[in-house]
C-alpha positions in Angstrom: -51.1 14.0 10.3 -48.3 15.7 8.5 -45.9 15.1 11.4 -46.7 11.4 11.3 -46.1 11.2 7.5 -42.8 13.0 8.0 -41.7 10.6 10.8 -42.7 7.7 8.6 -40.7 9.2 5.7 -37.6 9.6 8.0 -37.9 6.0 9.3 -38.2 4.6 5.7 -35.3 6.7 4.5 -33.1 5.7 7.4 -34.0 2.0 6.9 -33.3 2.0 3.2 -30.0 3.8 3.8 -29.0 1.2 6.3 -29.9 -1.6 3.9 -28.0 -0.1 1.0 -24.9 0.4 3.2 -25.1 -3.3 4.3 -25.2 -4.4 0.7 -22.3 -2.2 -0.4 -19.6 -4.0 -2.5 -16.0 -3.3 -2.9 -15.0 -2.1 -6.3 -13.5 -5.5 -7.1 -16.8 -7.3 -6.0 -18.7 -4.9 -8.3 -16.5 -5.7 -11.2 -16.8 -9.4 -10.5 -20.5 -9.1 -10.6 -20.4 -7.2 -13.9 -18.0 -9.9 -15.2 -20.5 -12.6 -14.3 -23.0 -10.5 -16.3 -20.7 -10.8 -19.3 -18.7 -7.5 -19.2 -15.2 -8.5 -20.4 -13.7 -5.1 -19.3 -14.9 -5.8 -15.7 -13.4 -9.2 -15.8 -10.0 -7.7 -16.5 -10.4 -5.0 -13.9 -11.5 -7.5 -11.2 -8.6 -9.8 -12.0 -6.1 -6.9 -11.8 -7.5 -5.8 -8.5 -7.3 -9.3 -7.1 -3.7 -9.6 -8.2 -3.0 -6.2 -6.5 -4.6 -7.4 -3.3 -2.4 -10.5 -3.3 0.7 -8.6 -4.0 -0.1 -6.1 -1.1 -0.6 -9.1 1.2 2.7 -10.5 0.1 4.5 -7.2 0.7 3.0 -7.0 4.1 4.3 -10.5 4.9 7.7 -9.6 3.6 7.7 -6.4 5.7 6.8 -8.3 8.8 9.7 -10.6 8.2 12.0 -7.8 7.5 11.1 -6.1 10.7 12.2 -9.1 12.7 15.6 -9.2 10.9 16.5 -5.5 10.5 19.7 -4.5 12.3 18.5 -1.5 14.3 22.0 -0.6 15.3 22.9 0.0 11.7 19.5 1.3 10.5 18.5 3.7 13.3 20.1 6.8 14.8 18.6 8.3 17.9 15.4 6.2 17.4 15.1 7.6 13.9 15.3 5.4 10.8 18.1 5.9 8.4 15.9 5.5 5.4 18.4 6.1 2.6 20.3 3.0 3.8 17.3 0.9 4.5 15.9 1.7 1.0 18.5 -0.5 -0.7 18.2 -3.2 2.0 14.4 -3.4 1.4 14.6 -3.5 -2.3 17.3 -6.2 -2.2 15.1 -8.3 0.1 12.0 -7.6 -2.0 13.6 -8.6 -5.3 15.3 -11.6 -3.9 12.0 -12.9 -2.7 10.2 -12.2 -6.0 9.3 -14.8 -8.5 10.4 -14.2 -12.1 7.1 -12.8 -13.2 6.8 -10.4 -10.3 10.2 -8.7 -10.6 9.1 -6.0 -12.8 11.5 -3.5 -14.0 14.7 -3.1 -12.0 16.6 0.2 -12.6 20.2 1.0 -12.2 22.0 1.7 -8.9 22.5 5.4 -9.6 18.8 6.0 -9.8 18.2 3.7 -6.8 20.6 5.9 -4.9 18.7 9.1 -5.9 15.4 7.5 -5.0 16.7 6.4 -1.6 17.8 10.0 -0.9 14.5 11.4 -2.1 12.6 8.9 0.1 14.8 9.7 3.2 14.6 13.5 2.6 10.8 13.3 2.1 10.0 11.4 5.4 12.8 12.6 7.7 13.4 16.2 6.6 10.0 17.4 5.0 7.4 15.4 6.9 9.5 15.0 10.0 7.4 11.9 10.6 7.8 8.1 9.8 5.8 5.1 10.8 6.4 4.0 14.3 5.2 1.1 16.5 3.5 1.4 19.9 6.8 2.0 21.6 7.7 4.9 19.4 10.4 2.9 17.5 10.5 2.9 13.6 7.9 0.4 12.3 10.0 -1.4 9.8 7.2 -3.5 8.5 5.3 -0.5 7.4 8.4 1.3 6.2 9.1 -1.7 4.0 5.7 -1.4 2.4 6.2 2.3 1.8 9.6 1.8 0.3 8.3 -0.7 -2.2 5.4 1.6 -3.0 7.8 4.5 -3.5 10.0 2.4 -5.8 7.1 1.6 -8.1 5.3 5.0 -7.8 8.3 7.3 -8.0 11.5 5.6 -9.1 10.2 3.8 -12.1 8.5 7.0 -13.3 11.9 8.8 -12.8 13.8 6.2 -14.7 11.4 6.7 -17.7 12.5 10.3 -18.1 
């Protein structure tokens, strides 16, 4: 009898775990639900997360377009990306395509040069790896995304020092 009870317990536990996983929400969906319940702080968090998702989608689209236009002869050497030169190309492209309210803080060229060197050194010399496509060539779409992320995550912090 105890074996049967234990088996039933396992079946019920497994079933409830599967049901809870099927109903799992993203963090944004969680905050949207809490917002609907009247929590103002959750409304602000859900809106910020939604804006972040839209911005990420836009950067991916820009990166895909950049990948089709990048001059590989100027931006690659022995099938390796020349990231310090591409850094400024990517940021120029990104800021040209930005609307006024998305431009954010643009820092001076000297710091951009330092950031480009840091980015190049980090990927090429320290990690000795960079995003590649199926053919093993630099994946400029993904590199574009990482450069914009590096700019906002590293350069802007550096410029505040």
